[in-house]
C-alpha positions in Angstrom: -3.8 -0.7 1.9 -5.3 -2.3 5.2 -7.1 1.4 6.0 -9.5 0.4 3.3 -9.7 -3.3 3.5 -11.0 -2.2 7.1 -12.8 0.3 6.3 -15.1 -1.7 4.2 -15.7 -3.8 6.3 -16.5 -1.5 8.9 -18.8 1.1 6.8 -20.3 -2.8 5.9 -21.2 -3.4 9.6 -18.1 -4.8 10.7 -16.5 -4.4 14.4 -13.1 -2.8 13.8 -12.9 -0.7 17.1 -9.8 -3.2 18.1 -7.7 -2.1 14.8 -6.1 0.5 16.1 -3.4 0.8 17.9 -3.7 -3.0 18.0 -2.6 -4.3 14.9 1.2 -5.1 14.9 0.6 -2.8 11.5 0.7 0.7 14.1 3.6 -0.9 16.6 5.6 2.5 15.9 2.7 4.8 15.2 2.3 7.2 18.0 -0.7 8.5 16.3 -2.8 8.6 13.3 -5.4 11.4 12.5 -7.6 12.1 10.2 -7.6 16.1 9.6 -9.9 18.5 7.1 -8.7 22.1 6.1 -10.3 25.0 7.1 -11.2 28.1 5.1 -7.8 29.4 7.1 -5.4 28.1 9.8 -4.9 25.1 11.1 -5.5 22.1 9.9 -9.2 20.6 11.8 -8.7 17.0 13.6 -11.8 14.9 12.7 -11.0 12.2 14.5 -7.7 10.4 15.9 -8.7 6.9 15.2 -9.9 4.7 12.4 -12.7 3.2 13.7 -13.9 7.3 14.3 -13.2 8.3 11.0 -15.4 5.3 9.6 -18.3 5.7 11.6 -18.3 9.6 11.0 -18.0 8.8 7.0 -20.9 6.0 7.0 -22.9 8.9 8.9 -22.4 10.8 6.0 -23.4 7.7 4.1 -19.7 7.4 2.5 -20.7 3.8 0.8 -17.2 2.7 0.3 -13.6 3.3 0.5 -11.0 2.7 -2.6 -7.5 2.7 -3.0 -5.4 4.4 -5.9 -2.2 5.7 -6.1 -0.3 8.6 -8.5 3.0 8.9 -9.7 5.8 10.8 -7.5 6.1 14.1 -8.0 9.4 14.5 -9.7 11.8 17.1 -8.4 12.7 19.7 -11.8 16.4 20.0 -10.4 17.6 16.2 -9.4 15.6 15.3 -12.8 13.6 11.8 -13.1 14.2 9.0 -10.6 12.5 6.0 -11.1 10.1 5.6 -8.1 11.1 2.2 -7.0 14.5 4.2 -6.3 12.7 5.9 -3.4 9.9 4.3 -1.9 12.1 3.2 1.1 12.3 6.8 1.7 9.4 9.3 3.7 7.6 10.6 1.3 9.2 8.3 -1.4 7.8 6.6 -4.2 3.8 6.7 -6.1 1.0 8.9 -3.8 -1.4 6.5 -2.2 -4.5 7.4 -1.8 -8.0 6.7 -0.1 -11.1 7.5 -1.6 -14.3 7.6 0.6 -17.0 7.3 -2.6 -20.4 9.3 -1.7 -23.6 8.7 -4.0 -22.7 12.0 -6.1 -18.9 12.5 -5.9 -15.7 11.2 -3.8 -13.5 12.3 -1.3 -9.9 11.8 -2.2 -7.4 11.3 1.4 -4.3 11.0 1.4 -1.7 9.9 3.9 1.2 11.8 5.5 4.0 10.7 8.0 6.3 12.8 10.5 8.7 11.6 13.1 7.9 12.8 16.8 9.7 11.7 19.8 12.9 9.3 18.2 13.7 8.4 21.9 10.0 7.6 22.8 11.2 4.2 24.8 8.0 2.3 23.4 9.7 2.9 20.0 6.3 4.6 19.0 7.9 7.4 17.4 5.7 8.1 13.9 3.1 11.0 13.9 1.2 10.0 11.0 -2.4 11.7 9.5 -4.7 11.6 6.5 -5.6 14.4 5.3 -8.8 15.3 3.0 -7.0 17.0 -0.5 -9.5 17.3 -2.6 -12.8 16.0 -4.1 -13.5 14.4 -7.0 -16.5 13.1 -9.5 -17.5 9.5 -8.5 -15.3 7.4 -11.8 -17.0 3.6 -11.6 -14.4 1.9 -13.2 -11.3 0.5 -10.6 -9.2 -2.4 -11.3 -10.7 -5.4 -9.3 -9.2 -8.3 -11.8 -7.5 -10.4 -9.2 -7.0 -13.8 -11.7 -5.7 -10.9 -14.5 -3.2 -9.0 -12.0 -2.0 -12.3 -9.7 -0.6 -13.2 -13.4 0.9 -10.3 -14.0 2.8 -10.8 -10.6 3.6 -14.6 -11.4 4.8 -13.3 -15.1 7.3 -11.0 -13.3 8.1 -12.9 -10.8 9.4 -15.9 -13.3 11.3 -12.6 -15.5 12.6 -11.1 -12.3 13.5 -14.8 -10.7 15.7 -15.8 -14.0 18.0 -11.9 -13.7 18.3 -12.8 -9.9 19.8 -16.4 -11.0 22.1 -14.1 -13.9 23.8 -12.7 -10.9 26.4 -13.7 -8.7 25.0 -15.0 -5.6 21.8 -15.1 -7.3 20.3 -12.7 -4.9 16.9 -12.7 -4.1 16.1 -15.1 -5.9 14.7 -17.6 -3.3 12.5 -14.4 -2.2 11.0 -14.6 -6.1 10.2 -18.3 -5.8 8.6 -17.7 -2.2 6.3 -15.1 -3.6 5.2 -17.5 -6.1 5.1 -19.9 -3.8 2.6 -17.9 -2.1 0.5 -16.9 -4.9 -0.4 -20.9 -4.6 -1.4 -20.6 -1.8 1.5 -21.2 0.7 1.3 -18.8 3.6 3.4 -16.9 5.2 6.0 -17.3 7.7 4.3 -14.1 9.7 0.7 -13.0 9.6 -1.2 -10.4 8.4 -3.0 -10.2 11.5 -5.3 -6.8 10.4 -7.1 -9.6 7.5 -9.1 -10.8 10.7 -11.4 -7.6 9.9 -12.0 -8.1 6.8 -13.7 -9.3 4.1 -11.2 -10.0 1.3 -11.5 -13.1 -0.9 -9.3 -16.1 -0.2 -7.8 -15.0 -4.0 -7.6 -11.2 -2.9 -5.9 -13.0 0.2 -3.3 -14.8 -1.8 -2.6 -11.7 -4.1 -2.1 -9.2 -1.1 0.5 -12.1 0.9 2.7 -12.6 -2.1 2.8 -8.9 -2.9 3.9 -8.6 0.5 6.6 -11.2 -0.4 7.8 -9.9 -3.0 8.4 -6.5 -2.7 12.1 -6.4 -2.3 12.4 -2.5 -3.5 13.5 -0.2 -0.3 16.7 1.2 0.8 20.4 0.3 1.3 20.6 -3.8 1.0 17.2 -4.3 -0.6 16.6 -5.3 -4.4 17.5 -1.6 -5.2 21.0 -1.8 -3.6 22.0 -4.7 -6.0 24.3 -4.0 -8.5 24.8 -5.6 -11.9 27.6 -5.0 -14.5 26.5 -2.8 -18.0 25.3 -5.8 -20.4 23.1 -7.3 -17.6 21.7 -3.5 -16.4 18.8 -3.4 -19.5 17.3 -6.9 -18.3 17.7 -6.2 -14.7 16.0 -2.3 -15.3 13.0 -3.9 -17.2 12.4 -7.0 -14.8 12.7 -4.3 -11.7 10.1 -2.3 -13.8 7.8 -4.5 -14.5 7.6 -6.3 -10.7 7.2 -2.8 -9.4 4.1 -2.3 -11.1 2.9 -5.2 -10.9 3.3 -5.2 -6.9 1.3 -1.9 -7.1 -1.4 -3.4 -9.3 -1.7 -6.1 -6.7 -1.9 -3.8 -3.4 -4.7 -2.1 -5.7 -6.6 -4.5 -7.2 -6.4 -6.3 -3.3 -7.7 -3.6 -1.5 -10.4 -2.9 -3.8 -12.1 -6.3 -4.1 -13.1 -5.2 -0.4 -15.2 -2.4 -2.3 -18.7 -3.7 -1.9 -20.2 -0.1 -3.2 
């Protein structure tokens, strides 16, 4: 998401040379490469940092970046598993794809992560790469409805807060309240520093920050780990599905609001 927003600013002419590796998003990143396939053999590294990649895209007449997601590949052996249950795992959850838009076609890039030196003193253990996975015909239809996505998220938060308060201990209820407050303009207790590189609209910033505040899906200790009885299970599942969908839309809309084309 950040690569799309910052990339659009770079393609528009802004200086983003200090984005990587200085931004806190990369505090645990040992590397971030951009790779393309060869006819045979190993992938070719075309850039080893985002600013260089953005520059090369622009030199090839890329007009901007857009964010998409697609369903997680399900395992036939394990059967269907809800994406929100695996989103906290490496490689789990929906696929997030970056579309690089050109005059007559688009490139599709996908990110992958693997662990490098687990004992690295600076804790930079992640080796990340974005790989060119294909091309597509340019589609002008993307969701940039900030107001609609904000209402969608507000409604999902209201419903899931009610579910949380019906569970003993009201787990995460205060988080959902805080996220609604962020949607209304209250700031986060921590900054999203990459936003200083972008040209994101204030209403899109509020939407993104609220989505970050409400992202309670993960592994142990997350909303996914909350136990409910059989009577509450249908409400819990429905509210969780609605919030997960609203959060994904919020991220997509906020990112794509920076595309100027």
